[in-house]
C-alpha positions in Angstrom: -28.2 -27.9 45.2 -25.9 -29.5 42.7 -27.0 -32.8 41.1 -24.4 -35.3 39.9 -25.2 -37.9 37.2 -24.7 -41.4 38.6 -25.8 -43.5 35.6 -28.9 -45.4 34.7 -30.0 -48.2 37.1 -33.3 -49.5 38.5 -33.1 -47.2 41.5 -35.8 -46.7 44.2 -34.6 -45.4 47.5 -36.1 -48.3 49.5 -38.0 -51.4 48.7 -39.8 -54.0 50.7 -38.1 -57.4 51.2 -40.5 -60.2 50.4 -40.3 -64.0 50.1 -41.9 -65.2 46.8 -43.4 -68.6 47.4 -44.2 -71.2 44.8 -44.6 -74.9 44.6 -42.0 -76.4 42.3 -42.6 -80.1 41.5 -45.0 -80.3 44.4 -42.5 -78.8 47.0 -42.7 -75.4 48.6 -39.8 -73.0 47.6 -39.1 -69.4 48.7 -36.9 -66.8 47.1 -36.1 -63.4 48.6 -36.9 -60.4 46.4 -37.0 -56.7 46.8 -38.5 -55.5 43.6 -42.1 -55.8 44.6 -45.0 -53.3 44.7 -48.7 -52.7 44.3 -49.9 -53.0 40.7 -53.6 -52.2 40.8 -56.3 -51.3 43.4 -59.4 -52.8 41.7 -59.0 -55.7 41.2 -56.3 -55.9 43.8 -53.0 -56.8 42.2 -49.3 -56.8 43.2 -46.2 -57.4 41.2 -42.6 -58.6 41.7 -39.7 -58.7 39.3 -38.1 -62.1 39.0 -35.0 -63.1 37.1 -36.0 -65.4 34.3 -33.7 -68.1 35.5 -35.0 -68.3 39.0 -36.2 -71.7 40.2 -39.3 -70.1 41.8 -40.5 -68.9 38.4 -40.8 -72.5 37.3 -43.3 -73.1 40.1 -45.3 -70.0 39.2 -45.5 -71.2 35.6 -46.4 -74.7 36.7 -49.3 -73.8 39.1 -50.4 -70.3 38.0 -50.1 -69.2 41.6 -47.6 -67.7 44.0 -47.4 -65.9 47.3 -45.7 -62.8 48.6 -44.7 -63.2 52.2 -43.7 -60.3 54.3 -40.9 -61.3 56.8 -40.1 -59.4 59.9 -36.6 -58.1 60.8 -36.4 -61.1 63.2 -36.4 -63.3 60.1 -33.7 -61.5 58.2 -31.1 -64.4 58.3 -33.6 -67.0 56.9 -34.9 -64.5 54.4 -31.4 -63.6 53.1 -30.6 -67.4 52.9 -33.5 -67.8 50.6 -32.0 -65.2 48.3 -28.5 -66.7 48.4 -29.4 -70.3 47.7 -31.3 -71.6 44.6 -34.0 -74.1 45.1 -32.6 -76.0 42.1 -29.5 -76.8 44.2 -30.8 -77.0 47.7 -34.2 -77.9 49.2 -35.4 -74.8 51.0 -38.8 -76.2 51.9 -37.8 -76.5 55.6 -36.5 -72.9 56.0 -40.0 -71.7 56.7 -43.0 -73.7 57.8 -45.4 -73.8 54.9 -49.2 -73.7 55.0 -51.8 -73.3 52.2 -54.7 -71.0 52.0 -57.5 -70.3 49.5 -55.6 -71.3 46.3 -54.1 -74.6 47.7 -51.0 -74.3 45.5 -49.3 -71.1 46.7 -47.2 -71.9 49.8 -47.4 -69.4 52.6 -44.5 -68.9 55.0 -46.5 -69.4 58.1 -44.2 -67.6 60.5 -44.2 -64.4 58.4 -46.5 -61.7 59.8 -48.3 -61.2 56.4 -48.9 -63.6 53.5 -50.4 -62.5 50.2 -51.9 -65.3 48.0 -51.9 -64.5 44.3 -53.2 -66.0 41.0 -50.8 -65.3 38.1 -52.5 -62.5 36.1 -49.7 -61.8 33.6 -45.9 -61.9 33.3 -44.2 -59.2 31.2 -40.7 -59.9 29.8 -38.7 -56.8 30.6 -35.2 -58.0 29.6 -33.2 -59.7 32.4 -36.4 -60.0 34.6 -40.0 -60.9 34.3 -42.5 -58.6 35.9 -44.8 -61.1 37.5 -48.3 -59.6 38.2 -50.6 -61.4 40.5 -54.2 -60.9 41.4 -54.6 -61.0 45.2 -56.8 -63.9 46.2 -56.4 -63.5 49.9 -54.3 -61.8 52.5 -53.5 -63.6 55.7 -52.2 -61.6 58.7 -51.2 -62.4 62.2 -53.8 -61.0 64.5 -51.1 -59.5 66.7 -49.9 -57.4 63.7 -53.2 -55.7 63.1 -54.5 -52.4 64.4 -58.2 -51.7 63.8 -58.3 -54.7 61.4 -55.5 -53.4 59.2 -51.8 -54.4 59.0 -49.7 -52.2 61.3 -46.2 -51.6 59.9 -44.8 -51.1 63.4 -46.1 -54.4 64.6 -45.0 -56.3 61.4 -41.5 -54.8 61.5 -40.8 -55.5 57.9 -37.3 -55.7 56.3 -36.6 -52.8 54.0 -33.9 -53.2 51.3 -31.7 -50.4 49.9 -28.3 -50.5 48.2 -27.6 -54.1 49.2 -28.3 -53.4 52.8 -31.3 -54.3 55.1 -33.1 -51.8 57.3 -36.0 -51.8 59.7 -38.8 -49.2 59.4 -38.4 -45.9 61.3 -41.0 -43.8 63.1 -44.1 -42.5 61.4 -43.5 -38.9 60.2 -46.9 -37.9 58.9 -50.4 -38.9 57.6 -50.8 -39.5 53.9 -53.3 -37.4 52.0 -53.3 -35.0 54.9 -49.9 -33.4 55.4 -50.1 -31.7 51.9 -53.0 -29.7 53.0 -50.6 -27.6 55.1 -48.9 -26.4 51.9 -49.6 -22.9 50.9 -48.4 -21.2 47.7 -46.4 -18.0 48.5 
C-alpha cells in the first residue's frame, strides 16, 4: 500500500459537530464547532478548539461557563448558520430556544438532543485557536434519545463533520473493548 504525503494539517477523519453556547453581555450566543472531544474521565472534562477572535469566547471569559450542544442532522441548517454568522454582527439568540440548567450562565440549545454544561477549567493558547477545557457540571438529554439511561447515537442522529462536509452516523459495526478479543497472532 503506497502512502503519499499530503502535508501537515489538523486532520482527524471525522469530528462531531457541536454548538458552543455562551452568554455574551447577558445574551445567549451559539457558534458551530467541530474540533471537540473528551479531555478527561475523572473529573469529567470535554474540550473544544475556538478561534481566539470568536465572539463566543468573550462570553466564556465573561462567565467562566459554556455549553456544548449536540445537534441532530435535522438541525443542520440552523447549526451551519451559527458557524457562518458572528454573534458580534448578528443576534443569534433566536436561532435556538435557550434554557439554563445547573450553572445558570451557560445557555443550552433546548431543541438539541444533548446539552453538556461546563465550567471553564482552563484555556490553552495553541496558536490560532484556544483549546477550551471544561469540567462537565451536568448533561441534559432528551428522554427519547436514551437507551438504558445512556445517550443512544442512533436516536440522537448527530451531525458528523469531515473535510468541509456534513454526514450522519452509519450503522454500528462492532462492540468496543470486545472485537479485539477475536485477534490472534499468527
